[in-house]
N, C-alpha and C positions, 0 to 999 in steps of 0.2 A: 855401230854395225848391227845389222839384223840377220837372223837366220830365217829363211822362209822354207817351209816344208809342207808336203801335201800327201794325201793318199797313203796313209799308214796301213789301213785295212787290217787291223787286228793283229799285226805282225810285231809282237813285242820284242823279239830278238833284233829286228831291224831298227825299231824305234830306240831301244836302249843304246845301240851302237851309234846312232846319229846324235842322240842327246849327249853321249860321252864325247863325241867329236866336237860338238858345239861348245861344251863346257871347257874342253881342252884349249879351244881358241879364245876363251875368255868372253864369249858372246853372251850377253844378258837378255837381249830382246828377241823374242821368237814370235813369228806369225805362222799359224797353221791354217791351210786353205781347205780343210775339210776331209771327209772320208777317213776319219780316225778308225772307224769300225766298218764291218762288212768283209766277207770272204775269209778272214783270218780267225784263228782260234782263241785270241785273247782280247776281245773287245772291252771288257771291263777294266782289265789291267792297263790297256792303252789309254782309255779315257782317264783313268786315275793319274797316269804319268803326264798327261797333257792338260789337266784341268787348271794348272797354274800358268799355262802359256799366256802371254800378254794379249794376243788377239786370236780368237777362235772363229773360223768361218764355217758356215753350214754347207756340208756336201750333200750329194743326192742320197748317200747311204744313211746319214743322220736323218734326213728328211723322211726317207722311207721307213725308218725305225719309228719315228713319231707318227707318221701318217701312212698306215699299211696299204691304203688304196693306191698310193703312188708306186708301190712295188710292182704293180701290174706291168709297168714299162720294162721291167727287168727280164732277162732270159730265165729259163727254168732253173738253171744251176744257181744263178745269182739270187733269184727269188727264194729258193730253198735256204740259201745261206743267210739272207737278211731276215727270214722268218725265225731261224735259229738264233741269230744275233739279237733280235728283238726280245726274245724270251730271256736270254742271258742278261741283257742290259736293263730291261724294264719289268719282267714278269717272273723272275725266278722265285718260286715260293719258299725256297730255303734261305732267302735273304730277308732281313727286316724291311718292312714297308718303308720306313723312313729313309733307308739307303736307296731303295728303288726310286722313291719320290725325288730325292736329291739329285740322282743321276738324270732323271727325266728333266728336271729343271735346268741342270747344267747344259744339256743338249738343246733345250728350248731357247736358252739364252745365246746360242751361237748366232753370230751376225750373218746376214745374207751377203753383205759386202762391207768393206771398210775403206775409209780414206785416211791415210796416215801421211801427213806432210805432203799432200798433193799426189801421192801414189795410190792407186786403187788395187784392192785385193778382193778376188772372188774365187769361187771354186771352178765354175764353168766358163762363162763368157760375159762380156759387157752387156749383151742384150738378154741373156738368160743366165743369171749368176749361178743357179743350182744345177741345171741339166744340160745345157748345150755343150757338145764336144767340139773342140777345135783341134784337128789332127794335122800332121804334116801333109797329108793328101789334100786337105782343104786349101792349102796354099795355091793349088792349081785351079781352085774353084773361084774364079774372079768375082762373080756376082755375090757369093756368100761372104768372101773376105771384104768386099767393098761395103756390104751392108753392116758387117760387124764393125769395121773401122769408122763407119758413120755414127756408131753408138759409143765410140771410144774417144773420150775427151782428154785422156791422159795416158800415162803408162800404167799398164795392168800387169799384175802377177796373177797367174792362173794355174790350175792343176787339171784334174779330171781325166785327161787322156793317158797319163802315166808316161808320157814321152817328153823329155826336157828339150828346150830350145827356144828360139826367139822368132816370133812372127812379126813381120813388118808389112806395109802395103805392097812391098816388092817380092815377098816370098817367105821362106822358112829356113833357118839355119840351126843345125844340131850343134851342141857344145863341142863335139869333135872337130867341127869345121872352124871353130874360133878359139882353139886352145883352151877351152873351158872358161873363157873370160869374155864378157860382153861389156863394152863401154857405151853407156847411153848418151844419146845426143838430143836433138830437138824433135825428131820424128816420133810419132805414136808407135808403140810396140806392145806386143803381148808376150810376156815372158813366162813360159811354162817351166816350173821348177822340178818336174818329174815326180817320181813316186818313191817314198821311203820304203813302203812295204810290199809293193808289187810292180817293179819296173817292167816296162814293155818296149824298151829300145834295144834289146839284145845284150844289155849289160846287167847281170843279176845283182850287182852291188846296189845297196840303198843309195838313193839320190836325193839331194836337197841343194839349196842355193844360199849363198850369203850375199848381202847387199850393203854397200857402203857408199853413200852419196850418189855416185853415178856409175859405180862398177859392180857388176854382178859376176860372181864366181860360182860355177856349177861344180858340186863336190860329190864324190862317190866314196862310200864307206863299206868295207867288208863286214859281214856279220855271219852268224852261224845259221846258214840256210837249211842245213839238214835237220837241225833241231826244230825249226819252224815247220818243215815238211812233215816230220814225224807227228807233231801236234795236230796238224790238219788231217793226216791219215787216221788218227785215233778218234776223230769225231765223225760219226756216220752221216750227220746232216750236211757236212762240208764235202763237196766233191773232191776226189783226189787230184783232179785237174788243177785246183787252186794251189796245191803243193807242187805238182810237177812243173808248173810254169815258173815258179820261183827259181828253179835251177837254170832255166834258160833265159830269164829276163824277158819273157814274151807274154 
């Protein structure tokens, strides 16, 4: 069995709760679909906790940390947050250079995509692994979904939108519509595992998925949201909005 998680976004409280849940289930193999950093107050700590993960995928926030020019695509709040994150992760003069160099190498080694036993893992989408969003609203955009599924040669696990669920050529289903369990068949599907550190489907609990042969289970985990919010409020470079939304799961 594998645990598949995504979009931690510097939220150490959520990450610790999810890792404890994974450990309690006896799961040893973990795939992380990127955006370990960005928005949240503990990017270094989250990178440290995930560096032993079996498979690490590059998210757009890791990419923007390494390549600042790509952050121009972010909105102003997100750009300010990633600029602060970049300093914390790569340029803090209070840290030894060797530690900063090792962290940069860690992020640089993240995979753009991974194929594990015929299942594909990316952050964004099959045709743009780092940046393209696929949201539930896109399920109504037939040309977009047709083009995406033409690039989909297998089952994909994805993140990026922070909204868990399953996309098929016929539409989108949220976990609540399938009792949190999806049984895979022969059709191509895109399985979004949601977000550990910044859920946006109206449920503030941390979200991840477990995968065993052909069964995907979407899981929610309680964590200390208020502690994470207080940390964000204490950092001037991080907009309070990033804390407020944790309470609402939006």
